[in-house]
C-alpha distance (Angstrom), angle and dihedral (degrees) to the residues before:
residue distance angle dihedral
M1 . . .
G2 3.81 . .
E3 3.80 91.4 .
V4 3.81 91.1 52.2
R5 3.81 91.6 51.2
A6 3.78 91.7 48.4
D7 3.80 91.4 50.0
R8 3.80 90.2 48.1
G9 3.80 91.1 52.8
A10 3.79 91.9 47.7
A11 3.81 93.1 47.0
G12 3.81 94.6 49.1
Q13 3.81 92.8 80.8
L14 3.84 118.4 98.2
S15 3.77 129.8 177.7
E16 3.80 118.2 -103.2
A17 3.80 92.6 -110.5
A18 3.79 93.0 50.9
E19 3.80 91.0 45.3
S20 3.84 93.2 50.4
E21 3.81 90.2 46.9
L22 3.79 90.9 50.9
V23 3.83 91.2 49.1
Q24 3.80 90.4 50.5
L25 3.82 91.8 50.2
C26 3.79 90.4 50.1
E27 3.81 91.9 50.8
E28 3.79 90.6 50.2
Q29 3.80 91.5 50.2
F30 3.81 91.6 48.5
A31 3.80 90.3 50.6
E32 3.79 90.2 50.4
L33 3.82 89.9 49.9
E34 3.80 91.8 51.5
K35 3.80 90.2 50.0
L36 3.80 91.7 50.6
Q37 3.78 91.6 46.6
N38 3.83 90.9 53.2
E39 3.79 90.7 49.6
I40 3.81 90.8 50.5
I41 3.79 90.6 51.6
L42 3.79 91.8 50.0
C43 3.81 91.9 47.4
E44 3.81 95.2 53.3
P45 3.82 110.2 129.1
D46 3.76 122.5 -108.8
I47 3.77 114.3 -92.7
R48 3.79 90.1 -133.2
E49 3.80 90.2 58.5
N50 3.79 117.7 112.4
P51 3.84 109.9 -94.2
Q52 3.78 90.6 -135.4
E53 3.83 92.4 53.4
R54 3.80 89.0 45.3
S55 3.81 91.0 55.4
V56 3.80 91.9 47.8
N57 3.81 91.9 50.4
R58 3.81 91.2 47.8
L59 3.81 90.4 50.7
V60 3.83 91.9 50.1
A61 3.81 91.1 48.8
T62 3.79 92.4 49.0
D63 3.80 91.6 49.1
A64 3.80 91.5 50.6
E65 3.82 90.9 48.6
L66 3.82 90.6 50.1
K67 3.83 91.7 52.4
L68 3.81 89.9 48.0
W69 3.78 93.1 52.1
M70 3.81 91.9 46.5
S71 3.79 91.5 52.6
M72 3.83 93.0 50.3
Q73 3.79 121.5 90.3
P74 3.81 115.2 -131.5
S75 3.77 113.7 -112.3
S76 3.77 133.5 -177.2
L77 3.76 121.3 -103.5
A78 3.81 94.7 -126.6
A79 3.76 132.9 25.3
N80 3.79 94.4 -152.6
T81 3.80 108.9 112.0
E82 3.80 92.4 -150.8
I83 3.80 91.7 57.3
L84 3.81 91.5 45.8
L85 3.80 90.8 48.4
Q86 3.78 91.5 49.7
A87 3.82 91.6 48.0
G88 3.81 90.2 49.0
K89 3.81 90.7 50.0
D90 3.79 91.7 49.7
E91 3.79 91.3 50.6
M92 3.80 91.5 47.3
L93 3.80 91.7 49.1
K94 3.80 90.8 48.0
L95 3.78 90.2 48.7
C96 3.83 91.0 48.2
S97 3.81 90.4 51.1
E98 3.79 91.6 50.6
L99 3.81 90.6 46.9
E100 3.80 90.6 50.8
M101 3.80 90.2 52.5
L102 3.79 89.2 48.4
V103 3.82 91.1 49.8
S104 3.81 90.7 49.2
C105 3.83 91.5 51.3
C106 3.80 90.6 47.0
E107 3.80 91.6 50.6
V108 3.81 91.3 51.1
K109 3.78 90.9 48.3
R110 3.81 90.3 46.5
D111 3.82 91.2 52.7
K112 3.80 91.0 50.0
L113 3.78 91.6 48.5
R114 3.80 90.5 48.4
E115 3.82 91.2 51.5
T116 3.80 90.6 47.6
K117 3.79 89.8 49.0
E118 3.81 91.7 52.3
L119 3.82 91.3 49.6
E120 3.79 91.4 48.4
Q121 3.80 91.4 48.7
K122 3.80 90.8 49.9
W123 3.81 91.0 48.9
L124 3.82 90.3 47.7
E125 3.81 91.1 50.5
E126 3.80 91.2 50.8
K127 3.79 91.1 50.0
K128 3.80 90.0 49.5
Q129 3.80 90.3 52.7
V130 3.81 91.0 49.6
L131 3.79 90.5 48.7
L132 3.81 91.9 50.0
A133 3.82 90.9 49.0
A134 3.81 91.1 49.4
N135 3.81 91.6 48.8
D136 3.81 91.0 49.1
H137 3.80 90.8 50.0
I138 3.81 91.7 49.1
E139 3.80 91.2 48.7
R140 3.80 91.3 48.8
L141 3.80 91.4 50.4
R142 3.78 90.6 48.7
V143 3.80 91.7 51.4
E144 3.80 91.6 47.3
K145 3.79 90.5 49.0
E146 3.78 91.2 52.5
K147 3.78 91.6 44.3
Y148 3.79 96.7 51.1
S149 3.77 103.8 61.9
E150 3.79 123.8 168.3
H151 3.79 91.4 -87.1
N152 3.79 92.1 52.3
I153 3.79 90.8 47.5
L154 3.82 89.9 51.9
L155 3.80 91.8 49.5
D156 3.80 90.8 47.0
T157 3.81 90.9 50.9
K158 3.80 91.5 49.9
A159 3.78 90.6 49.5
K160 3.80 90.6 51.3
I161 3.81 91.3 49.1
K162 3.80 91.0 50.0
K163 3.79 90.0 48.4
M164 3.79 91.0 51.7
K165 3.81 91.5 48.6
D166 3.80 91.4 50.2
Y167 3.78 89.1 48.8
Q168 3.81 90.4 49.5
E169 3.81 91.7 50.0
K170 3.78 89.9 49.8
L171 3.79 91.3 50.9
M172 3.80 90.6 48.0
E173 3.79 90.6 51.3
L174 3.80 91.0 50.3
L175 3.79 90.9 46.8
G176 3.82 90.2 49.2
D177 3.80 91.5 51.0
I178 3.79 92.1 49.3
L179 3.80 93.3 47.5
E180 3.79 92.2 44.6
R181 3.78 89.7 52.5
H182 3.81 98.7 44.3
V183 3.84 103.2 22.8
P184 3.81 106.3 33.8
L185 3.80 126.6 175.2
P186 3.80 116.2 -87.9
Q187 3.82 112.9 -89.3
N188 3.78 129.1 -146.4
E189 3.78 107.5 -102.4
S190 3.78 128.7 -156.9
S191 3.79 119.6 -77.0
A192 3.79 93.0 -114.0
N193 3.81 92.7 55.5
K194 3.81 91.3 45.5
K195 3.78 91.6 53.2
K196 3.80 92.4 48.6
K197 3.85 92.5 49.8
N198 3.84 94.0 39.7
I199 3.83 89.8 -126.7
P200 3.80 118.9 153.8
Q201 3.76 113.8 -95.9
E202 3.81 97.6 -123.0
I203 3.83 129.6 51.9
N204 3.78 119.0 -158.9
E205 3.76 108.8 -104.3
D206 3.83 91.6 -155.5
L207 3.81 92.8 71.6
I208 3.78 114.4 127.3
S209 3.78 124.3 -140.1
L210 3.80 125.2 -104.4
S211 3.80 91.6 -107.1
Q212 3.81 89.6 54.4
I213 3.80 90.5 50.8
L214 3.81 90.5 52.1
E215 3.79 90.4 47.1
V216 3.81 91.4 51.8
L217 3.82 90.8 50.1
M218 3.83 92.7 48.6
D219 3.80 93.3 46.7
K220 3.78 89.9 50.7
V221 3.82 91.8 52.0
M222 3.80 92.8 47.2
N223 3.82 97.5 43.7
T224 3.81 100.3 39.5
P225 3.79 108.9 18.1
H226 3.82 89.9 167.0
D227 3.84 89.5 61.5
P228 3.81 108.5 27.4
Y229 3.82 97.1 160.3
V230 3.82 121.6 114.7
T231 3.79 121.3 -154.4
L232 3.80 113.8 -126.4
D233 3.79 118.3 -128.1
H234 3.80 138.5 166.7
T235 3.83 92.0 -70.6
F236 3.82 92.4 66.7
W237 3.79 109.1 84.1
P238 3.86 106.7 -137.5
P239 3.84 95.8 -135.7
Y240 3.84 89.2 56.6
V241 3.80 91.3 49.5
E242 3.80 91.4 47.4
M243 3.80 91.3 50.0
L244 3.81 92.3 51.6
L245 3.80 91.0 49.1
R246 3.79 94.1 45.3
Y247 3.81 95.5 51.7
G248 3.82 94.6 45.0
I249 3.79 96.4 -110.5
A250 3.80 94.0 118.5
V251 3.82 133.8 26.2
R252 3.82 127.0 -146.0
H253 3.81 120.9 -129.0
Q254 3.81 112.5 -99.2
E255 3.79 94.2 -132.5
N256 3.81 103.3 26.0
N257 3.81 118.4 47.6
F258 3.81 91.3 -165.8
K259 3.81 92.2 66.5
I260 3.78 126.8 76.5
R261 3.79 135.4 171.9
L262 3.77 137.4 -166.5
E263 3.80 114.7 -88.4
T264 3.81 116.0 -108.4
F265 3.82 106.6 -112.4
F266 3.83 97.9 179.8
């Protein structure tokens, strides 16, 4: 753009003779235009004329003017080569300036299209990755569905049941160890201590531990949920039964005081 402006400044200089000739040609053309304008004013149609006739006359005049212009040969305004060269340079510089503006607009549009293309390609790549992940997931589900037939599902269910039973046995063992450590079975004390505490001399050796009582109650609930009550006998130590009832672990039968069941915790 700078080069074009420099060339335009350098080309804008004409000799005095060429400049005076150009001024004279312009004055002659302006005089001719004034003459034609006066003739047009004088030839204006009468207002009272029929509009249809006015349109026909205007059409005939335009047609005659078109034929005249088509029969004329184009000629340059000036014969001076310096003026023609300067006019050609001005037109070329103007055209170069317009082309530079067009190139600049095209470059801006190209950059925007390139940026849009990059964003679209990135979006397309992301969608392809999502599609691949979805296809992989579908294929994995299909393989798993074929792999796990009814027989495999049955075996898997049995394995889970066995695992739960092992876990239950382990919990029962831990519970038994804790109860045996903190709530042991009553022991036979010395005769002197029994006499002082007025406790009977003999303790039933058939008493079962607290963990065994809990196990009996849980087995009864699991095996016969419609009849979860356990009948108390001489093997149930009364203090253990009273402790279970007091802390809400067991519930006594409403009609039979010698039956208890495990409290419903769910």
